[in-house]
C-alpha positions in Angstrom: 108.7 96.9 124.8 107.8 99.4 122.0 109.8 102.6 122.4 107.4 105.6 121.5 108.5 108.9 121.9 106.2 111.8 121.6 107.2 114.3 119.0 105.9 117.8 117.3 107.1 119.2 114.2 106.3 122.8 113.2 105.6 124.4 109.8 108.7 124.2 107.7 110.5 121.5 109.4 112.0 118.7 107.5 111.1 115.3 109.0 113.2 112.8 106.7 115.6 113.6 104.1 115.7 111.5 100.8 118.6 109.0 100.8 119.3 109.4 104.5 119.5 105.9 106.7 116.1 104.4 107.7 116.3 104.6 111.5 112.9 105.0 112.6 109.2 105.6 111.8 106.4 107.8 112.6 102.8 107.7 113.6 101.2 110.9 113.6 97.6 111.9 114.8 97.4 115.1 112.7 99.1 117.6 110.5 100.0 117.7 106.7 103.3 117.3 104.8 104.9 118.3 101.4 106.4 115.3 100.0 109.6 116.2 98.0 112.1 114.7 95.7 115.3 115.9 93.7 115.4 116.0 89.9 118.3 115.1 87.8 120.0 118.6 88.2 120.0 118.1 92.0 117.0 120.7 92.7 114.1 119.6 95.1 110.7 119.9 94.1 107.4 119.2 95.5 105.4 116.3 94.0 102.4 115.8 96.5 101.1 118.6 98.6 98.8 118.5 101.4 99.8 114.8 102.4 97.8 114.0 105.6 100.7 112.5 107.8 99.6 109.4 109.4 102.4 106.6 108.9 106.0 107.8 107.8 108.8 105.8 107.3 107.1 102.4 107.8 106.9 101.8 103.9 110.7 102.0 103.8 111.3 99.6 107.0 108.8 96.8 106.0 110.0 96.8 102.4 113.5 96.2 103.6 115.2 99.4 102.3 117.9 101.1 104.1 117.6 104.7 102.9 114.2 106.9 102.7 112.6 107.4 99.1 111.8 111.1 99.5 111.8 114.0 101.8 108.9 115.2 103.9 108.5 118.8 104.9 105.8 120.0 107.3 103.1 122.0 105.8 100.8 121.9 108.7 102.1 121.1 112.4 102.2 117.2 112.7 102.1 115.9 116.3 102.4 112.1 117.2 105.1 109.7 117.9 108.5 108.4 116.8 109.3 104.7 117.0 112.7 103.3 116.5 113.2 100.6 113.5 113.9 97.7 116.0 110.6 98.3 117.7 108.6 98.4 114.4 110.0 95.0 113.5 109.1 93.8 117.0 105.6 94.5 116.0 105.8 93.1 112.6 107.1 89.9 114.1 104.2 89.7 116.7 101.8 89.1 113.7 101.1 85.8 112.3 103.4 84.6 109.1 100.2 85.5 106.8 99.9 89.1 108.1 103.8 89.6 108.2 103.9 88.7 104.3 100.8 91.0 103.4 102.4 93.9 105.4 105.8 93.5 103.8 104.0 92.8 100.2 102.0 95.9 100.2 105.0 97.8 101.7 107.0 96.9 98.5 104.1 97.9 96.3 103.8 101.4 97.9 107.7 101.8 97.5 107.8 101.1 94.0 104.9 103.2 93.0 106.3 106.1 95.2 109.8 106.1 93.6 108.1 106.1 90.0 105.8 108.7 91.1 108.8 110.9 92.4 110.8 110.5 89.1 109.2 113.5 87.5 107.9 116.7 88.7 104.2 117.0 88.5 104.1 119.1 85.6 106.5 116.8 83.4 103.9 114.0 84.3 101.1 116.2 83.4 102.9 116.8 79.8 103.4 113.1 79.5 99.9 112.3 80.3 98.6 114.8 77.6 101.0 113.6 74.8 99.8 110.2 75.6 96.0 111.3 75.3 96.7 113.1 72.0 98.4 109.8 70.8 95.3 107.7 71.7 92.8 110.4 70.3 94.7 110.4 66.9 94.4 106.5 66.8 90.7 106.2 68.0 87.9 106.1 65.9 85.9 109.4 65.5 82.3 110.3 66.3 81.8 113.6 64.3 84.4 115.7 66.0 84.4 113.7 69.2 87.0 111.1 70.2 86.0 108.4 73.0 88.8 106.6 74.4 88.4 103.3 76.5 91.4 102.9 79.0 91.6 101.6 82.4 93.4 104.0 85.0 95.5 101.1 85.9 97.0 101.2 82.3 97.5 104.8 82.3 99.4 104.4 85.5 101.7 101.7 84.3 102.4 103.7 81.2 103.2 106.8 83.2 105.1 105.1 85.7 103.1 106.2 88.5 100.4 105.4 90.9 96.7 105.1 90.3 96.1 107.9 92.9 98.5 110.1 90.6 96.5 109.4 87.5 93.2 110.2 89.2 94.9 113.4 90.3 96.2 114.6 86.8 92.9 113.3 85.1 90.8 115.6 87.5 93.0 118.8 86.9 92.4 118.0 83.0 88.6 117.8 83.7 88.7 120.8 85.9 90.4 122.9 83.1 88.0 121.5 80.6 90.6 119.9 78.6 88.8 116.5 78.7 85.3 114.9 79.6 84.5 111.4 80.8 81.5 109.1 81.1 82.2 106.2 83.2 85.6 104.7 82.1 85.3 106.4 78.6 87.5 109.8 78.2 86.2 112.0 75.6 87.9 114.5 73.7 86.0 116.9 71.5 88.0 118.6 68.5 88.5 122.0 70.2 89.6 120.0 73.6 92.3 118.1 71.3 93.7 121.6 69.8 93.9 122.8 73.4 95.7 119.8 74.6 98.0 120.2 71.8 98.6 123.7 72.7 98.9 122.9 76.5 101.8 120.3 75.3 103.5 122.8 73.3 103.6 125.7 75.9 
C-alpha cells in the first residue's frame, strides 16, 4: 500500500538539498520553488525561479540516482504529499513494461538536462549564448546591415549544455531587451544589435 503523508512547506524552507541521499519524492498540489545549485566556489545560486512545484524527487528515483541533483527552496507555500522511495517503485512496477521503460527513459533525459542546466549560473549561460550568437553573426551572410541566422533551438541547447526550456528563456530575455529579433526559426541581428551584444558580453 502506498504511503502518502500530507506535508506543507512555508516560504524560505528547504525541501531537499543537492547531494543528499534520495529517500522520498513529493507530489504538490500548489506552490512555487526556487531551484538552486552550487558553483565551483561552493556558493549557492538560484538558476530557476518561480518553478511550479508538482513532482519533486521522482526524476532522481526513476532515473536510478542515489542523490538529489539540486536544492529546492520554497518561494510560495507548497502543500501536497510526501511518498517514500519504495512506494514510488511499487507504483512504477504496477505499470506494464513499456510504460516502465518510458518513465525511466524520460526520467534519465530530464536528469541529464537538469544537471547540465545547473552547471552555470543563468548570467554565465546568457554570456555563453551571446558569445555564440556573435560568432554565428560574424560567419553568416549579411543583408545590408542585418544578419539572419537559421539555427534550431535544439542545436543551441546542445551547444550550451542546457535544456530547450532554458534556451527559450534566454532568447526571450534577449528579445525583450531588443538585443535580437526573430522571424519563425530565423534569428535576426542588426548592426546596432550586434554592437550592443558585444558591449553586453564585455560588461
